[in-house]
Each structure stands twice: as C-alpha cells, then as structure tokens.
N, C-alpha and C positions, 0 to 999 in steps of 0.2 A: 898115138892119137890117130883117129880115122882120117883118111884123106878127105879134104873139103873140096867142094865144087862151087862154082858161081851160079846163083839163081838171079833172075830179074823178075820184076813184077810191078804191079801198081793197081790203081783204082780203075773203075769202069771208063771214065772219060780220059784217062791217061794224064791228067794234071799232076797226080802224085805218082812218082816213079821211084823205084828203089833197086839196089843190088845188095846181095848178101852172100856170105860163104856159109855153107852147111854141108853135112854129110850127104852122100848119094841117097841113103835110106833115111827118110825123115820119120821121126816118131811124133805123131800128132796127137792132140788132146781134143776131145769132144767134151767140153765142160758143161755141167748142168746148172751153173749158177744163174741168177735171174737174167743178167745181160747177155751172157753167152747163149743161153737157151733161146732167148727172143731173137737173137741174130743168127742162130744155127751156126755158130762160129766153130770151125775146125781149124786149129792153129798149131804151130810148132814154135819153139822158143830157141833163140840164138843169143849169144853174148852181144851186148850193144856194140862192141868194137867190130863185130862182123856185119853190121847193118849200116847202110849208107843211103840217105836220100839223095836223089839226083837233081841237078839244076836248081830251079826255083821251087821245088816241091814243098819245102818247109813253109813257104809263104801261102801254100794252098791247103794247109791242114788246120783244122780246128780241134780243140780238145774238150772232152766231156769227162768229168769225174763225179763220183758219188761216194757215199758211205765213208770209208777211211781216206779217200782221195789219194791213195797210193797209186792205184791203177790210173793210167792216163790213156783214155780211149781216143784215138786219133782218127778223124774222118775227113774226107775230101770236102771242101767248102762248095764245090760245084755239083758233084754227083751223089755225095753222101755216103759213099762206100768206106767202110772201115777195113783197110787192108793190113794194118798193123797197129799195135798198141804196146804200151809198157804195162806188163801184168803185175798185179799185186803180189803174186807168188815169186816173181823175179824182177824186182825193180832195177836190177843191173842188166836186164836183158830186154829183148824185143820179141813179142809174139807176132807171128806173121800168119795171116789167113792163107791156108794152102791153096784155096781156089783163086787167089789173087796172083799166083805165080803165072808168068808168061807160058804160053803153050810151046811145046807140048808139056802138059802137066805130067808130074810123076805118076806112075801106075800104083793104085791102091792094092796092097797085098793082104790087108787085114782090117776089118772094121769091128764094130761092137758085136756083130753076129758071128764073128770068127774069121778064120782065114778065107781069102777069096781065091778062086781059081784064076790063074794067070795064063796068059798066052805063053805057050811053051816054045814058040819060035825063038831063034837066037836074038838077043837084044844087042844093040850096038854098044861100043865101049863107054858111051856116055849115058847109058840108061839110068833112070832114077826111079825110086819107089818110095812109098810111104805107107805107114800103118796108122790106124786110129785107135786110141785107147780112151775109154770113158773115165772122166773124173767126176765124182759126186760133189759138185759145187754147191748143192743145197746144204751140205754139211761141211763147208769149206774148212772151218777151224779144226774139225775133228780129223779131216782126211789129208790135209796138205803135207804134213811131215812124212807120213808113210808113203806118199805117192811117188816121191823121187823127182817131182817137178822142179823143185828149187835147184837141183843140180844142172838143169838144162841150160842155164845161162852162164855156166862156168867154162872158162877156157880149157 
C-alpha cells in the first residue's frame, strides 16, 4: 500500500473544515456529467474512513441530491462551496475537490491535454502532486465500470 499523508481543506469561508489521508500523488477526475461540468469540479476519491469533518462542520453542511439520489452533494450553508461529496460511483467513499485543499496545493503533473512541465528544482520530502483524468460522465452508465473509479474508495 502506498504511504498516505494528511491533507487539510475546507470551503471558502472556512465554516466547513476537513482532514483526510491520501497518497502524495492524487489521481483526480474531471467528470463531464451535468453537475460536475457545471461546477467544473476536479476531484479525487478516498475511502470514507479516511475523511473526517472537523469541529462543528457537519452542522454547516447542506445536501443536494437528484436522479438516483445516491450521490450526496454537500455544500456549505454560508458560502455555498461544495468541497466534498459522496459520489454515485463510490457511495462508500468521499470525493474531495482538489482546489479546496489548503495551500500549498499539490502540483499538477498531468491534465486532459497531457503531461505538464514541472519545476525541476528539488522538491522537499513532503511534496505532493496530482494528475487529472477526464471521465465521460455524459455516458456515465456506459463508462463507469471500465474507468476504474469504483476502486478508488477501497482501502
């Protein structure tokens, strides 16, 4: 198993705060389903056991569902930011918006256009990176099994 590191993050107003354990290199998803496309959500998935809301954050979250009602879209009741949610693909996991992680953000090494040039100067021992892979959410039913996304919430 890959070594896990702690990440912290939250919404814009900081009413919703969380900690989680995930690999140093995050594999993120840029989904094209209707809600992800409208939010321009780039997220990664962790097992629910590795995600923890801090303090009174749970009291500051509202939930939106639609269609199958499996996905639980969680947003801050004050600023409206959706920093995490329970995805339909992984109801046993939590999808976290990579842009809602505390700074310094991980360095993006690959996006939909291909590998990105990285600063070649030495990185510290705690450096973190992420890549973004596109998921064709417009054809969710056809693509979910072959995508490998369901495995992301497994320990």
